[in-house]
HTML snippet that shows the backbone in 3Dmol.js (N, CA, C, O; Angstrom):
<script src="https://3Dmol.org/build/3Dmol-min.js"></script>
<div id="view" style="width:600px;height:400px;position:relative"></div>
<script>
const pdb = `
ATOM      1  N   MET A   1     -73.661  19.872  -4.328  1.00  0.00           N
ATOM      2  CA  MET A   1     -73.948  18.467  -4.701  1.00  0.00           C
ATOM      3  C   MET A   1     -73.056  17.429  -4.692  1.00  0.00           C
ATOM      4  O   MET A   1     -71.939  17.868  -4.967  1.00  0.00           O
ATOM      5  N   ASN A   2     -73.050  16.433  -4.529  1.00  0.00           N
ATOM      6  CA  ASN A   2     -72.383  15.083  -4.603  1.00  0.00           C
ATOM      7  C   ASN A   2     -71.868  14.755  -5.773  1.00  0.00           C
ATOM      8  O   ASN A   2     -72.667  14.578  -6.692  1.00  0.00           O
ATOM      9  N   THR A   3     -70.787  14.633  -5.967  1.00  0.00           N
ATOM     10  CA  THR A   3     -70.054  14.390  -7.541  1.00  0.00           C
ATOM     11  C   THR A   3     -70.314  12.662  -7.546  1.00  0.00           C
ATOM     12  O   THR A   3     -70.383  12.122  -8.650  1.00  0.00           O
ATOM     13  N   THR A   4     -70.432  11.959  -6.515  1.00  0.00           N
ATOM     14  CA  THR A   4     -70.481  10.372  -6.714  1.00  0.00           C
ATOM     15  C   THR A   4     -72.064   9.998  -7.164  1.00  0.00           C
ATOM     16  O   THR A   4     -72.431   8.957  -7.709  1.00  0.00           O
ATOM     17  N   GLN A   5     -72.642  10.804  -6.891  1.00  0.00           N
ATOM     18  CA  GLN A   5     -73.964  10.432  -7.047  1.00  0.00           C
ATOM     19  C   GLN A   5     -74.276  10.813  -8.878  1.00  0.00           C
ATOM     20  O   GLN A   5     -73.783  11.726  -9.540  1.00  0.00           O
ATOM     21  N   GLN A   6     -74.937  10.093  -9.173  1.00  0.00           N
ATOM     22  CA  GLN A   6     -75.457  10.175 -10.688  1.00  0.00           C
ATOM     23  C   GLN A   6     -76.817  10.569 -10.878  1.00  0.00           C
ATOM     24  O   GLN A   6     -77.703  10.127 -10.147  1.00  0.00           O
ATOM     25  N   HIS A   7     -77.019  11.281 -11.706  1.00  0.00           N
ATOM     26  CA  HIS A   7     -78.380  11.833 -12.096  1.00  0.00           C
ATOM     27  C   HIS A   7     -79.330  10.704 -12.436  1.00  0.00           C
ATOM     28  O   HIS A   7     -78.761   9.657 -12.745  1.00  0.00           O
ATOM     29  N   PRO A   8     -80.593  10.689 -12.447  1.00  0.00           N
ATOM     30  CA  PRO A   8     -81.329   9.510 -12.826  1.00  0.00           C
ATOM     31  C   PRO A   8     -81.345   9.554 -14.454  1.00  0.00           C
ATOM     32  O   PRO A   8     -81.200   8.545 -15.143  1.00  0.00           O
ATOM     33  N   MET A   9     -81.540  10.862 -14.970  1.00  0.00           N
ATOM     34  CA  MET A   9     -81.471  10.941 -16.707  1.00  0.00           C
ATOM     35  C   MET A   9     -80.174  10.631 -17.140  1.00  0.00           C
ATOM     36  O   MET A   9     -80.147  10.038 -18.218  1.00  0.00           O
ATOM     37  N   THR A  10     -79.080  10.860 -16.609  1.00  0.00           N
ATOM     38  CA  THR A  10     -77.983  10.553 -17.032  1.00  0.00           C
ATOM     39  C   THR A  10     -77.857   8.629 -17.229  1.00  0.00           C
ATOM     40  O   THR A  10     -77.453   8.027 -18.224  1.00  0.00           O
ATOM     41  N   GLU A  11     -78.252   8.159 -16.182  1.00  0.00           N
ATOM     42  CA  GLU A  11     -78.469   6.633 -16.218  1.00  0.00           C
ATOM     43  C   GLU A  11     -79.054   6.146 -17.345  1.00  0.00           C
ATOM     44  O   GLU A  11     -78.721   5.195 -18.051  1.00  0.00           O
ATOM     45  N   HIS A  12     -80.099   7.019 -17.447  1.00  0.00           N
ATOM     46  CA  HIS A  12     -80.866   6.635 -18.874  1.00  0.00           C
ATOM     47  C   HIS A  12     -80.327   6.457 -20.108  1.00  0.00           C
ATOM     48  O   HIS A  12     -80.460   5.456 -20.813  1.00  0.00           O
ATOM     49  N   TYR A  13     -79.555   7.706 -20.422  1.00  0.00           N
ATOM     50  CA  TYR A  13     -78.846   7.714 -21.796  1.00  0.00           C
ATOM     51  C   TYR A  13     -77.367   7.128 -21.468  1.00  0.00           C
ATOM     52  O   TYR A  13     -76.830   6.848 -22.540  1.00  0.00           O
ATOM     53  N   TYR A  14     -76.768   6.927 -20.688  1.00  0.00           N
ATOM     54  CA  TYR A  14     -75.819   6.197 -20.516  1.00  0.00           C
ATOM     55  C   TYR A  14     -75.582   5.013 -19.373  1.00  0.00           C
ATOM     56  O   TYR A  14     -74.947   5.095 -18.322  1.00  0.00           O
ATOM     57  N   PRO A  15     -76.134   4.152 -19.801  1.00  0.00           N
ATOM     58  CA  PRO A  15     -76.314   2.779 -18.957  1.00  0.00           C
ATOM     59  C   PRO A  15     -75.212   2.364 -17.978  1.00  0.00           C
ATOM     60  O   PRO A  15     -75.345   2.010 -16.807  1.00  0.00           O
ATOM     61  N   ASN A  16     -73.853   2.510 -18.868  1.00  0.00           N
ATOM     62  CA  ASN A  16     -72.511   2.070 -18.209  1.00  0.00           C
ATOM     63  C   ASN A  16     -72.155   3.141 -17.338  1.00  0.00           C
ATOM     64  O   ASN A  16     -71.286   2.976 -16.481  1.00  0.00           O
ATOM     65  N   GLY A  17     -72.872   4.437 -17.513  1.00  0.00           N
ATOM     66  CA  GLY A  17     -72.352   5.584 -16.588  1.00  0.00           C
ATOM     67  C   GLY A  17     -71.481   6.482 -17.272  1.00  0.00           C
ATOM     68  O   GLY A  17     -70.986   6.141 -18.347  1.00  0.00           O
ATOM     69  N   ALA A  18     -71.241   7.599 -16.762  1.00  0.00           N
ATOM     70  CA  ALA A  18     -70.658   8.711 -17.317  1.00  0.00           C
ATOM     71  C   ALA A  18     -69.249   8.580 -17.263  1.00  0.00           C
ATOM     72  O   ALA A  18     -68.501   9.180 -18.036  1.00  0.00           O
ATOM     73  N   VAL A  19     -68.792   7.658 -16.193  1.00  0.00           N
ATOM     74  CA  VAL A  19     -67.328   7.271 -16.060  1.00  0.00           C
ATOM     75  C   VAL A  19     -66.913   6.558 -17.405  1.00  0.00           C
ATOM     76  O   VAL A  19     -65.875   6.827 -18.010  1.00  0.00           O
ATOM     77  N   MET A  20     -67.945   5.514 -17.849  1.00  0.00           N
ATOM     78  CA  MET A  20     -67.316   4.463 -18.790  1.00  0.00           C
ATOM     79  C   MET A  20     -67.552   5.679 -20.379  1.00  0.00           C
ATOM     80  O   MET A  20     -66.961   5.601 -21.456  1.00  0.00           O
ATOM     81  N   LEU A  21     -68.126   6.231 -20.144  1.00  0.00           N
ATOM     82  CA  LEU A  21     -68.051   7.687 -21.399  1.00  0.00           C
ATOM     83  C   LEU A  21     -66.858   8.233 -21.530  1.00  0.00           C
ATOM     84  O   LEU A  21     -66.189   8.289 -22.562  1.00  0.00           O
ATOM     85  N   LEU A  22     -66.590   8.638 -20.474  1.00  0.00           N
ATOM     86  CA  LEU A  22     -65.228   9.457 -20.302  1.00  0.00           C
ATOM     87  C   LEU A  22     -64.143   8.661 -20.372  1.00  0.00           C
ATOM     88  O   LEU A  22     -63.082   9.270 -20.507  1.00  0.00           O
ATOM     89  N   MET A  23     -64.076   7.332 -20.317  1.00  0.00           N
ATOM     90  CA  MET A  23     -63.110   6.378 -20.352  1.00  0.00           C
ATOM     91  C   MET A  23     -62.739   6.288 -21.580  1.00  0.00           C
ATOM     92  O   MET A  23     -61.565   6.331 -21.945  1.00  0.00           O
ATOM     93  N   HIS A  24     -63.911   6.128 -22.457  1.00  0.00           N
ATOM     94  CA  HIS A  24     -63.735   5.783 -24.127  1.00  0.00           C
ATOM     95  C   HIS A  24     -62.967   7.048 -24.518  1.00  0.00           C
ATOM     96  O   HIS A  24     -61.878   7.017 -25.091  1.00  0.00           O
ATOM     97  N   GLU A  25     -63.709   8.324 -24.115  1.00  0.00           N
ATOM     98  CA  GLU A  25     -63.270   9.517 -24.787  1.00  0.00           C
ATOM     99  C   GLU A  25     -61.916   9.696 -24.668  1.00  0.00           C
ATOM    100  O   GLU A  25     -61.239  10.140 -25.596  1.00  0.00           O
ATOM    101  N   ASP A  26     -61.328   9.290 -23.270  1.00  0.00           N
ATOM    102  CA  ASP A  26     -59.994   9.384 -22.990  1.00  0.00           C
ATOM    103  C   ASP A  26     -58.823   8.399 -23.969  1.00  0.00           C
ATOM    104  O   ASP A  26     -57.684   8.688 -24.336  1.00  0.00           O
ATOM    105  N   LEU A  27     -59.647   7.145 -24.194  1.00  0.00           N
ATOM    106  CA  LEU A  27     -59.074   6.275 -25.131  1.00  0.00           C
ATOM    107  C   LEU A  27     -58.697   6.949 -26.406  1.00  0.00           C
ATOM    108  O   LEU A  27     -57.631   6.911 -27.021  1.00  0.00           O
ATOM    109  N   ALA A  28     -60.043   7.707 -26.721  1.00  0.00           N
ATOM    110  CA  ALA A  28     -59.778   8.126 -28.449  1.00  0.00           C
ATOM    111  C   ALA A  28     -59.093   9.002 -28.383  1.00  0.00           C
ATOM    112  O   ALA A  28     -58.245   9.151 -29.264  1.00  0.00           O
ATOM    113  N   ARG A  29     -59.202   9.947 -27.277  1.00  0.00           N
ATOM    114  CA  ARG A  29     -57.797  11.172 -27.313  1.00  0.00           C
ATOM    115  C   ARG A  29     -56.584  10.636 -27.525  1.00  0.00           C
ATOM    116  O   ARG A  29     -55.809  10.992 -28.413  1.00  0.00           O
ATOM    117  N   ALA A  30     -56.374   9.687 -26.636  1.00  0.00           N
ATOM    118  CA  ALA A  30     -55.233   9.054 -26.832  1.00  0.00           C
ATOM    119  C   ALA A  30     -54.617   8.551 -28.138  1.00  0.00           C
ATOM    120  O   ALA A  30     -53.557   8.965 -28.607  1.00  0.00           O
ATOM    121  N   ARG A  31     -55.478   7.519 -28.723  1.00  0.00           N
ATOM    122  CA  ARG A  31     -55.199   7.326 -29.925  1.00  0.00           C
ATOM    123  C   ARG A  31     -54.843   8.395 -31.111  1.00  0.00           C
ATOM    124  O   ARG A  31     -53.996   8.233 -31.989  1.00  0.00           O
ATOM    125  N   MET A  32     -55.741   9.590 -30.915  1.00  0.00           N
ATOM    126  CA  MET A  32     -55.383  10.639 -31.705  1.00  0.00           C
ATOM    127  C   MET A  32     -54.122  11.032 -31.229  1.00  0.00           C
ATOM    128  O   MET A  32     -53.257  11.054 -32.105  1.00  0.00           O
ATOM    129  N   GLN A  33     -53.864  11.257 -30.422  1.00  0.00           N
ATOM    130  CA  GLN A  33     -52.701  12.045 -29.979  1.00  0.00           C
ATOM    131  C   GLN A  33     -51.448  11.196 -30.444  1.00  0.00           C
ATOM    132  O   GLN A  33     -50.401  11.744 -30.789  1.00  0.00           O
ATOM    133  N   GLU A  34     -51.611   9.905 -30.430  1.00  0.00           N
ATOM    134  CA  GLU A  34     -50.610   9.009 -30.923  1.00  0.00           C
ATOM    135  C   GLU A  34     -50.474   9.025 -32.269  1.00  0.00           C
ATOM    136  O   GLU A  34     -49.375   8.794 -32.774  1.00  0.00           O
ATOM    137  N   SER A  35     -51.521   9.285 -32.989  1.00  0.00           N
ATOM    138  CA  SER A  35     -51.671   9.066 -34.256  1.00  0.00           C
ATOM    139  C   SER A  35     -50.952  10.424 -34.911  1.00  0.00           C
ATOM    140  O   SER A  35     -50.247  10.397 -35.920  1.00  0.00           O
ATOM    141  N   GLN A  36     -51.251  11.536 -34.187  1.00  0.00           N
ATOM    142  CA  GLN A  36     -50.412  12.794 -34.362  1.00  0.00           C
ATOM    143  C   GLN A  36     -49.164  12.634 -34.177  1.00  0.00           C
ATOM    144  O   GLN A  36     -48.482  12.899 -35.167  1.00  0.00           O
ATOM    145  N   ARG A  37     -48.515  12.233 -33.101  1.00  0.00           N
ATOM    146  CA  ARG A  37     -47.190  12.041 -33.030  1.00  0.00           C
ATOM    147  C   ARG A  37     -46.606  11.368 -34.017  1.00  0.00           C
ATOM    148  O   ARG A  37     -45.592  11.869 -34.504  1.00  0.00           O
ATOM    149  N   SER A  38     -47.057  10.205 -34.493  1.00  0.00           N
ATOM    150  CA  SER A  38     -46.489   9.292 -35.521  1.00  0.00           C
ATOM    151  C   SER A  38     -46.522   9.958 -36.889  1.00  0.00           C
ATOM    152  O   SER A  38     -45.616   9.802 -37.708  1.00  0.00           O
ATOM    153  N   ALA A  39     -47.741  10.806 -37.134  1.00  0.00           N
ATOM    154  CA  ALA A  39     -47.502  11.704 -38.335  1.00  0.00           C
ATOM    155  C   ALA A  39     -46.453  12.420 -38.478  1.00  0.00           C
ATOM    156  O   ALA A  39     -45.791  12.464 -39.515  1.00  0.00           O
ATOM    157  N   ALA A  40     -46.171  13.153 -37.259  1.00  0.00           N
ATOM    158  CA  ALA A  40     -45.159  14.262 -36.795  1.00  0.00           C
ATOM    159  C   ALA A  40     -43.584  13.467 -37.086  1.00  0.00           C
ATOM    160  O   ALA A  40     -42.731  14.046 -37.760  1.00  0.00           O
ATOM    161  N   GLU A  41     -43.382  12.334 -36.597  1.00  0.00           N
ATOM    162  CA  GLU A  41     -42.156  11.668 -36.689  1.00  0.00           C
ATOM    163  C   GLU A  41     -42.184  11.145 -38.135  1.00  0.00           C
ATOM    164  O   GLU A  41     -41.077  11.188 -38.673  1.00  0.00           O
ATOM    165  N   TRP A  42     -43.274  10.619 -38.960  1.00  0.00           N
ATOM    166  CA  TRP A  42     -42.922  10.441 -40.357  1.00  0.00           C
ATOM    167  C   TRP A  42     -42.680  11.855 -41.072  1.00  0.00           C
ATOM    168  O   TRP A  42     -41.814  11.752 -41.941  1.00  0.00           O
ATOM    169  N   ARG A  43     -43.114  12.918 -40.967  1.00  0.00           N
ATOM    170  CA  ARG A  43     -42.819  14.134 -41.719  1.00  0.00           C
ATOM    171  C   ARG A  43     -41.371  14.483 -41.434  1.00  0.00           C
ATOM    172  O   ARG A  43     -40.651  15.135 -42.190  1.00  0.00           O
ATOM    173  N   LEU A  44     -41.030  13.986 -40.282  1.00  0.00           N
ATOM    174  CA  LEU A  44     -39.877  14.741 -39.975  1.00  0.00           C
ATOM    175  C   LEU A  44     -38.837  13.506 -40.692  1.00  0.00           C
ATOM    176  O   LEU A  44     -37.865  14.011 -41.255  1.00  0.00           O
ATOM    177  N   ALA A  45     -38.882  12.286 -40.744  1.00  0.00           N
ATOM    178  CA  ALA A  45     -38.293  11.677 -41.437  1.00  0.00           C
ATOM    179  C   ALA A  45     -38.132  11.590 -42.901  1.00  0.00           C
ATOM    180  O   ALA A  45     -37.186  11.146 -43.552  1.00  0.00           O
ATOM    181  N   ARG A  46     -39.131  12.053 -43.246  1.00  0.00           N
ATOM    182  CA  ARG A  46     -39.476  12.483 -44.962  1.00  0.00           C
ATOM    183  C   ARG A  46     -38.502  13.772 -45.280  1.00  0.00           C
ATOM    184  O   ARG A  46     -37.815  13.926 -46.290  1.00  0.00           O
ATOM    185  N   ARG A  47     -38.626  14.662 -44.144  1.00  0.00           N
ATOM    186  CA  ARG A  47     -38.021  16.065 -44.535  1.00  0.00           C
ATOM    187  C   ARG A  47     -36.368  15.746 -44.631  1.00  0.00           C
ATOM    188  O   ARG A  47     -35.608  16.296 -45.429  1.00  0.00           O
ATOM    189  N   LEU A  48     -35.996  14.750 -43.655  1.00  0.00           N
ATOM    190  CA  LEU A  48     -34.170  14.504 -43.077  1.00  0.00           C
ATOM    191  C   LEU A  48     -34.199  13.612 -44.667  1.00  0.00           C
ATOM    192  O   LEU A  48     -33.379  14.109 -45.439  1.00  0.00           O
ATOM    193  N   THR A  49     -34.879  12.564 -45.203  1.00  0.00           N
ATOM    194  CA  THR A  49     -34.486  12.185 -46.227  1.00  0.00           C
ATOM    195  C   THR A  49     -34.546  12.938 -47.505  1.00  0.00           C
ATOM    196  O   THR A  49     -33.658  12.831 -48.352  1.00  0.00           O
ATOM    197  N   SER A  50     -35.439  13.589 -47.629  1.00  0.00           N
ATOM    198  CA  SER A  50     -35.638  14.877 -48.680  1.00  0.00           C
ATOM    199  C   SER A  50     -34.438  15.643 -48.636  1.00  0.00           C
ATOM    200  O   SER A  50     -33.804  15.761 -49.685  1.00  0.00           O
ATOM    201  N   ALA A  51     -33.966  16.256 -47.457  1.00  0.00           N
ATOM    202  CA  ALA A  51     -32.832  16.803 -47.445  1.00  0.00           C
ATOM    203  C   ALA A  51     -31.507  16.514 -47.969  1.00  0.00           C
ATOM    204  O   ALA A  51     -30.707  17.218 -48.584  1.00  0.00           O
ATOM    205  N   ARG A  52     -31.466  15.152 -47.528  1.00  0.00           N
ATOM    206  CA  ARG A  52     -30.097  14.202 -48.002  1.00  0.00           C
ATOM    207  C   ARG A  52     -30.358  13.995 -49.426  1.00  0.00           C
ATOM    208  O   ARG A  52     -29.286  14.038 -50.031  1.00  0.00           O
ATOM    209  N   ARG A  53     -31.364  13.784 -50.217  1.00  0.00           N
ATOM    210  CA  ARG A  53     -31.579  13.706 -51.295  1.00  0.00           C
ATOM    211  C   ARG A  53     -31.006  14.659 -51.920  1.00  0.00           C
ATOM    212  O   ARG A  53     -29.924  14.549 -52.498  1.00  0.00           O
ATOM    213  N   TRP A  54     -31.659  15.636 -51.857  1.00  0.00           N
ATOM    214  CA  TRP A  54     -31.382  17.030 -52.584  1.00  0.00           C
ATOM    215  C   TRP A  54     -29.916  17.617 -52.153  1.00  0.00           C
ATOM    216  O   TRP A  54     -29.536  18.574 -52.829  1.00  0.00           O
ATOM    217  N   GLY A  55     -29.158  17.221 -51.246  1.00  0.00           N
ATOM    218  CA  GLY A  55     -27.490  17.192 -50.736  1.00  0.00           C
ATOM    219  C   GLY A  55     -26.772  16.540 -52.266  1.00  0.00           C
ATOM    220  O   GLY A  55     -25.898  16.995 -53.004  1.00  0.00           O
ATOM    221  N   ARG A  56     -27.533  15.377 -52.314  1.00  0.00           N
ATOM    222  CA  ARG A  56     -26.671  14.465 -53.005  1.00  0.00           C
ATOM    223  C   ARG A  56     -26.781  15.030 -54.557  1.00  0.00           C
ATOM    224  O   ARG A  56     -25.782  15.131 -55.269  1.00  0.00           O
ATOM    225  N   LEU A  57     -28.148  15.396 -55.009  1.00  0.00           N
ATOM    226  CA  LEU A  57     -28.206  15.971 -56.212  1.00  0.00           C
ATOM    227  C   LEU A  57     -27.512  17.260 -56.338  1.00  0.00           C
ATOM    228  O   LEU A  57     -26.940  17.484 -57.405  1.00  0.00           O
ATOM    229  N   ALA A  58     -27.482  18.079 -55.464  1.00  0.00           N
ATOM    230  CA  ALA A  58     -26.695  19.291 -55.399  1.00  0.00           C
ATOM    231  C   ALA A  58     -25.376  19.015 -55.488  1.00  0.00           C
ATOM    232  O   ALA A  58     -24.715  19.878 -56.065  1.00  0.00           O
ATOM    233  N   GLY A  59     -24.807  18.084 -55.094  1.00  0.00           N
ATOM    234  CA  GLY A  59     -23.393  17.688 -55.160  1.00  0.00           C
ATOM    235  C   GLY A  59     -22.976  17.249 -56.755  1.00  0.00           C
ATOM    236  O   GLY A  59     -22.039  17.683 -57.424  1.00  0.00           O
ATOM    237  N   TRP A  60     -23.807  16.429 -57.055  1.00  0.00           N
ATOM    238  CA  TRP A  60     -23.556  15.880 -58.526  1.00  0.00           C
ATOM    239  C   TRP A  60     -23.706  17.027 -59.517  1.00  0.00           C
ATOM    240  O   TRP A  60     -22.908  17.265 -60.423  1.00  0.00           O
ATOM    241  N   ALA A  61     -24.909  17.769 -59.224  1.00  0.00           N
ATOM    242  CA  ALA A  61     -24.891  19.147 -60.109  1.00  0.00           C
ATOM    243  C   ALA A  61     -23.566  19.952 -60.248  1.00  0.00           C
ATOM    244  O   ALA A  61     -23.085  20.414 -61.282  1.00  0.00           O
ATOM    245  N   GLY A  62     -23.091  20.017 -59.003  1.00  0.00           N
ATOM    246  CA  GLY A  62     -21.594  20.854 -58.917  1.00  0.00           C
ATOM    247  C   GLY A  62     -20.527  20.275 -59.618  1.00  0.00           C
ATOM    248  O   GLY A  62     -19.756  20.896 -60.349  1.00  0.00           O
ATOM    249  N   ARG A  63     -20.492  18.907 -59.352  1.00  0.00           N
ATOM    250  CA  ARG A  63     -19.468  18.127 -59.925  1.00  0.00           C
ATOM    251  C   ARG A  63     -19.692  18.166 -61.702  1.00  0.00           C
ATOM    252  O   ARG A  63     -18.868  18.350 -62.598  1.00  0.00           O
ATOM    253  N   ARG A  64     -20.627  18.002 -61.730  1.00  0.00           N
ATOM    254  CA  ARG A  64     -21.142  17.947 -63.481  1.00  0.00           C
ATOM    255  C   ARG A  64     -20.594  19.155 -64.007  1.00  0.00           C
ATOM    256  O   ARG A  64     -19.800  19.112 -64.948  1.00  0.00           O
ATOM    257  N   ALA A  65     -21.025  20.463 -63.368  1.00  0.00           N
ATOM    258  CA  ALA A  65     -20.599  22.030 -63.702  1.00  0.00           C
ATOM    259  C   ALA A  65     -19.404  22.061 -63.853  1.00  0.00           C
ATOM    260  O   ALA A  65     -18.914  22.312 -64.954  1.00  0.00           O
ATOM    261  N   ALA A  66     -18.722  21.829 -62.846  1.00  0.00           N
ATOM    262  CA  ALA A  66     -16.997  21.756 -62.736  1.00  0.00           C
ATOM    263  C   ALA A  66     -16.467  20.818 -64.105  1.00  0.00           C
ATOM    264  O   ALA A  66     -15.547  21.273 -64.785  1.00  0.00           O
ATOM    265  N   GLU A  67     -16.948  19.805 -64.381  1.00  0.00           N
ATOM    266  CA  GLU A  67     -16.490  18.995 -65.519  1.00  0.00           C
ATOM    267  C   GLU A  67     -16.699  19.786 -66.770  1.00  0.00           C
ATOM    268  O   GLU A  67     -15.783  19.887 -67.586  1.00  0.00           O
ATOM    269  N   ALA A  68     -17.714  20.279 -66.937  1.00  0.00           N
ATOM    270  CA  ALA A  68     -18.273  21.241 -68.174  1.00  0.00           C
ATOM    271  C   ALA A  68     -17.385  22.389 -67.948  1.00  0.00           C
ATOM    272  O   ALA A  68     -16.903  22.756 -69.020  1.00  0.00           O
ATOM    273  N   ASN A  69     -17.006  23.063 -66.986  1.00  0.00           N
ATOM    274  CA  ASN A  69     -16.012  24.231 -67.136  1.00  0.00           C
ATOM    275  C   ASN A  69     -14.593  23.876 -67.570  1.00  0.00           C
ATOM    276  O   ASN A  69     -13.954  24.621 -68.314  1.00  0.00           O
ATOM    277  N   ARG A  70     -14.128  22.774 -67.113  1.00  0.00           N
ATOM    278  CA  ARG A  70     -12.906  22.409 -67.499  1.00  0.00           C
ATOM    279  C   ARG A  70     -12.710  21.798 -68.652  1.00  0.00           C
ATOM    280  O   ARG A  70     -11.584  21.489 -69.042  1.00  0.00           O
ATOM    281  N   ALA A  71     -14.183  21.480 -69.547  1.00  0.00           N
ATOM    282  CA  ALA A  71     -14.242  20.884 -70.699  1.00  0.00           C
ATOM    283  C   ALA A  71     -13.981  21.912 -71.907  1.00  0.00           C
ATOM    284  O   ALA A  71     -13.587  21.665 -73.047  1.00  0.00           O
ATOM    285  N   LEU A  72     -14.359  23.275 -71.247  1.00  0.00           N
ATOM    286  CA  LEU A  72     -14.302  24.385 -71.831  1.00  0.00           C
ATOM    287  C   LEU A  72     -12.989  24.854 -72.297  1.00  0.00           C
ATOM    288  O   LEU A  72     -12.889  25.937 -72.873  1.00  0.00           O
TER     289      LEU A  72
END
`;
const viewer = $3Dmol.createViewer("view");
viewer.addModel(pdb, "pdb");
viewer.setStyle({}, {cartoon: {color: "spectrum"}});
viewer.zoomTo();
viewer.render();
</script>
């Protein structure tokens, strides 16, 4: 079968051709992948920020506990 030839039924359902449909699917897939990459980067940034925040809190709690022990 010749792959460059379109089936008449395909032309009825997809007036711009199957190639145009595939291009739109590729664009939609690329947008989804970019969105997923962006979400993954955002999650990583939030995890790093959270780790820094918890580290600061742990340091503060340690200093406060040390002061409390000295006061006894």
